[in-house]
Residue frames relative to the residue before (quaternion, step in Angstrom):
aa qw qx qy qz dx dy dz
X 1.0000 0.0000 0.0000 0.0000 0.00 0.00 0.00
X 0.1843 0.7754 -0.5874 0.1404 3.54 -0.53 1.15
X 0.7360 -0.4310 0.2925 0.4325 3.53 -1.31 0.17
X 0.6465 0.5357 -0.3284 0.4326 3.60 0.93 -0.84
X 0.6236 0.5334 -0.3289 0.4675 3.58 1.07 -0.76
X 0.6580 0.5004 -0.3001 0.4760 3.58 0.97 -0.87
X 0.6517 0.5136 -0.3213 0.4564 3.59 0.89 -0.89
X 0.6437 0.5193 -0.3184 0.4632 3.59 0.94 -0.87
X 0.6556 0.5126 -0.3130 0.4577 3.58 0.90 -0.92
X 0.6818 0.4896 -0.2959 0.4559 3.58 0.83 -0.96
X 0.6513 0.5166 -0.3170 0.4565 3.60 0.99 -0.77
X 0.7878 0.3557 -0.1577 0.4776 3.58 1.04 -0.72
X 0.7079 0.3497 -0.2560 0.5577 3.59 1.27 0.24
X 0.4326 -0.7427 0.4555 0.2319 3.55 -0.95 0.84
X 0.7674 0.2798 -0.1542 0.5559 3.59 1.10 -0.60
X 0.0501 -0.7920 0.6078 -0.0289 3.54 -0.79 1.12
X 0.4247 -0.7052 0.5087 0.2522 3.58 -1.03 0.79
X 0.0557 -0.7845 0.6177 0.0049 3.55 -1.07 0.83
X 0.0509 -0.7540 0.6540 0.0345 3.52 -1.12 0.74
X 0.1823 -0.8111 0.5522 0.0629 3.57 -0.49 1.24
X 0.8326 0.1324 -0.1179 0.5247 3.55 -0.90 0.93
X 0.6129 -0.5764 0.4146 0.3466 3.54 -1.29 -0.36
X 0.5899 0.6250 -0.3542 0.3686 3.59 1.23 -0.25
X 0.6574 0.5336 -0.3170 0.4273 3.60 0.95 -0.83
X 0.3268 -0.7589 0.5368 0.1708 3.56 -0.94 0.94
X 0.7644 0.3401 -0.1671 0.5216 3.58 1.01 -0.84
X 0.4650 -0.6347 0.5333 0.3107 3.53 -1.27 0.45
X 0.2846 -0.7180 0.6150 0.1588 3.53 -1.10 0.84
X 0.3383 -0.7486 0.5318 0.2058 3.59 -0.93 0.83
X 0.0521 0.7997 -0.5917 0.0871 3.56 -0.77 1.11
X 0.5387 -0.5755 0.5021 0.3557 3.53 -1.39 0.07
X 0.0075 0.7676 -0.6409 0.0065 3.56 -1.12 0.78
X 0.1415 -0.7617 0.6247 0.0980 3.53 -1.25 0.54
X 0.3007 -0.7215 0.5952 0.1861 3.53 -1.29 0.49
X 0.0207 0.7662 -0.6389 0.0649 3.53 -0.88 1.09
X 0.8480 -0.0279 -0.0070 0.5292 3.58 -0.83 0.99
X 0.6343 -0.5571 0.2964 0.4466 3.57 1.05 0.90
X 0.5640 0.5291 -0.3988 0.4928 3.56 1.15 0.74
X 0.3589 -0.7470 0.5314 0.1754 3.57 -1.08 0.82
X 0.0184 -0.8032 0.5946 -0.0326 3.55 -0.86 1.05
X 0.0103 -0.7636 0.6453 0.0198 3.52 -1.26 0.55
X 0.2141 -0.7459 0.6167 0.1320 3.51 -1.30 0.47
X 0.4631 -0.6739 0.5040 0.2781 3.49 -1.05 0.81
X 0.3133 -0.7333 0.5748 0.1837 3.56 -0.92 0.94
X 0.7360 0.3640 -0.2058 0.5325 3.54 0.83 -1.02
X 0.2978 -0.7744 0.5367 0.1537 3.53 -0.98 0.78
X 0.3066 0.7909 -0.4775 0.2289 3.56 1.26 0.44
X 0.6315 -0.5600 0.3965 0.3610 3.53 -1.21 0.61
X 0.7649 0.3271 -0.1829 0.5239 3.61 1.00 -0.77
X 0.2538 0.7776 -0.5326 0.2173 3.59 1.07 0.66
X 0.6544 -0.4967 0.3789 0.4259 3.57 -1.22 0.36
X 0.6089 0.5704 -0.3517 0.4246 3.58 1.04 -0.77
X 0.7038 0.4575 -0.2701 0.4716 3.59 0.81 -0.98
X 0.5983 0.5405 -0.3646 0.4657 3.59 1.07 -0.63
X 0.6622 0.5017 -0.3081 0.4635 3.59 0.95 -0.84
X 0.6115 0.5394 -0.3655 0.4489 3.61 1.03 -0.59
X 0.6789 0.4693 -0.2764 0.4924 3.58 1.13 -0.66
X 0.7877 0.0259 0.0369 0.6144 3.56 1.03 -0.85
X 0.2771 -0.8290 0.4618 0.1506 3.61 -0.23 1.21
X 0.5498 0.6227 -0.4049 0.3821 3.61 1.22 -0.05
X 0.2321 0.7681 -0.5785 0.1465 3.53 -1.11 0.69
X 0.3643 -0.7001 0.5634 0.2445 3.53 -1.32 -0.33
X 0.1614 -0.7178 0.6578 0.1610 3.51 -1.31 0.43
X 0.2381 -0.7542 0.5979 0.1300 3.52 -1.20 0.66
X 0.0569 -0.7790 0.6239 -0.0254 3.52 -0.75 1.18
X 0.7829 -0.1429 0.0470 0.6036 3.54 0.04 1.30
X 0.8042 -0.1963 0.1814 0.5309 3.58 -0.71 -1.10
X 0.6337 0.5534 -0.3219 0.4342 3.59 1.24 -0.35
X 0.1335 -0.7669 0.6245 0.0637 3.52 -1.10 0.83
X 0.1294 -0.7966 0.5901 0.0209 3.52 -1.01 0.94
X 0.3842 -0.6766 0.5738 0.2554 3.54 -1.02 0.81
X 0.0671 -0.8115 0.5805 -0.0070 3.54 -0.94 0.93
X 0.2158 -0.6845 0.6648 0.2073 3.46 -1.44 0.14
X 0.2718 -0.7607 0.5723 0.1411 3.55 -0.90 0.98
X 0.0101 0.7955 -0.6048 0.0361 3.55 -0.91 0.96
X 0.3576 -0.6351 0.6193 0.2920 3.51 -1.30 0.37
X 0.3438 -0.7917 0.4618 0.2041 3.59 -0.31 1.22
X 0.5211 -0.6527 0.4611 0.2997 3.54 -1.05 0.83
X 0.7337 0.4136 -0.2264 0.4892 3.59 1.10 -0.66
X 0.2260 0.8265 -0.4932 0.1506 3.59 1.20 0.46
X 0.6236 0.5522 -0.3547 0.4247 3.61 0.94 -0.77
X 0.6846 0.4803 -0.2854 0.4681 3.58 0.97 -0.83
X 0.7253 0.4524 -0.2353 0.4625 3.60 1.13 -0.61
X 0.4682 0.7346 -0.4246 0.2468 3.58 1.20 -0.45
X 0.6925 0.4699 -0.3068 0.4533 3.61 0.76 -0.91
X 0.6428 0.5130 -0.3241 0.4675 3.59 1.01 -0.74
X 0.6345 0.5059 -0.3216 0.4879 3.59 1.05 -0.74
X 0.6145 0.5461 -0.3387 0.4577 3.59 0.98 -0.83
X 0.6942 0.4762 -0.2800 0.4614 3.57 0.81 -1.01
X 0.6178 0.5428 -0.3444 0.4528 3.59 1.06 -0.69
X 0.6418 0.5052 -0.3236 0.4777 3.59 0.99 -0.80
X 0.6772 0.4970 -0.3037 0.4496 3.60 0.84 -0.93
X 0.6794 0.4869 -0.2892 0.4666 3.58 1.00 -0.78
X 0.7213 0.4616 -0.2592 0.4467 3.58 0.83 -0.96
X 0.7837 0.2781 -0.1301 0.5400 3.58 0.90 -0.93
X 0.2906 0.8080 -0.4524 0.2411 3.54 0.72 1.16
X 0.4101 0.6894 -0.5018 0.3237 3.61 1.17 0.31
X 0.7254 -0.4698 0.2799 0.4180 3.57 -1.22 0.50
X 0.7414 0.4125 -0.2494 0.4670 3.59 0.79 -0.96
X 0.6810 0.4854 -0.2977 0.4604 3.64 1.16 -0.44
X 0.5347 0.6865 -0.3961 0.2931 3.59 1.09 -0.66
X 0.6646 0.4856 -0.3459 0.4504 3.68 0.77 -0.78
X 0.6714 0.4927 -0.2974 0.4669 3.59 1.05 -0.74
X 0.6520 0.4987 -0.3312 0.4653 3.60 0.99 -0.74
X 0.6304 0.5107 -0.3389 0.4763 3.60 1.09 -0.60
X 0.6592 0.4978 -0.3054 0.4738 3.58 1.11 -0.62
X 0.6814 0.5205 -0.3037 0.4154 3.59 0.92 -0.86
X 0.6504 0.4771 -0.3333 0.4881 3.59 1.23 -0.12
X 0.4759 0.6412 -0.4497 0.4003 3.58 1.26 0.34
X 0.7219 -0.5123 0.2726 0.3769 3.54 -1.20 0.66
X 0.6599 0.5258 -0.3394 0.4159 3.62 0.87 -0.84
X 0.6892 0.4270 -0.2760 0.5161 3.60 1.15 -0.52
X 0.5789 0.5706 -0.3685 0.4511 3.59 1.09 -0.69
X 0.6460 0.5367 -0.3112 0.4447 3.57 1.02 -0.82
X 0.7280 0.3634 -0.2167 0.5394 3.60 1.25 -0.32
X 0.2998 0.7335 -0.5357 0.2917 3.53 0.94 1.01
X 0.0222 -0.7910 0.6110 -0.0199 3.53 -0.96 0.89
X 0.3009 -0.7304 0.5847 0.1846 3.55 -1.20 0.59
X 0.2266 -0.7552 0.6009 0.1317 3.54 -1.07 0.80
X 0.1442 -0.7780 0.6098 0.0453 3.55 -0.73 1.13
X 0.3337 -0.7444 0.5460 0.1907 3.54 -0.68 1.12
X 0.2957 -0.7488 0.5724 0.1556 3.55 -0.88 1.01
X 0.1491 -0.8238 0.5439 0.0566 3.57 -0.52 1.13
């Protein structure tokens, strides 16, 4: 289990498991994209107890790529402004099936862009 294996899985699968913080028992399935060998996700739900807000309080968590689980640290990247358009295009390209297209067009809107987070795999 290494970072390259996780990146490959995320690039080739549409749904990835996430566990934010230490309280959640189950993995939540979300969309993730890989840009410049970095993993990004955006919060869809804007709820107070969303995975995004949990990560802001406690950056520790896990991602699940098939049978493999990786410890991660969630960060709000300092270079997010420079990466936003590339992340937008990655979402539109990856999630382009008929049923995903309306959601991928929505997730590149400002309210979701503002909730972009990067997952750093701890090796």
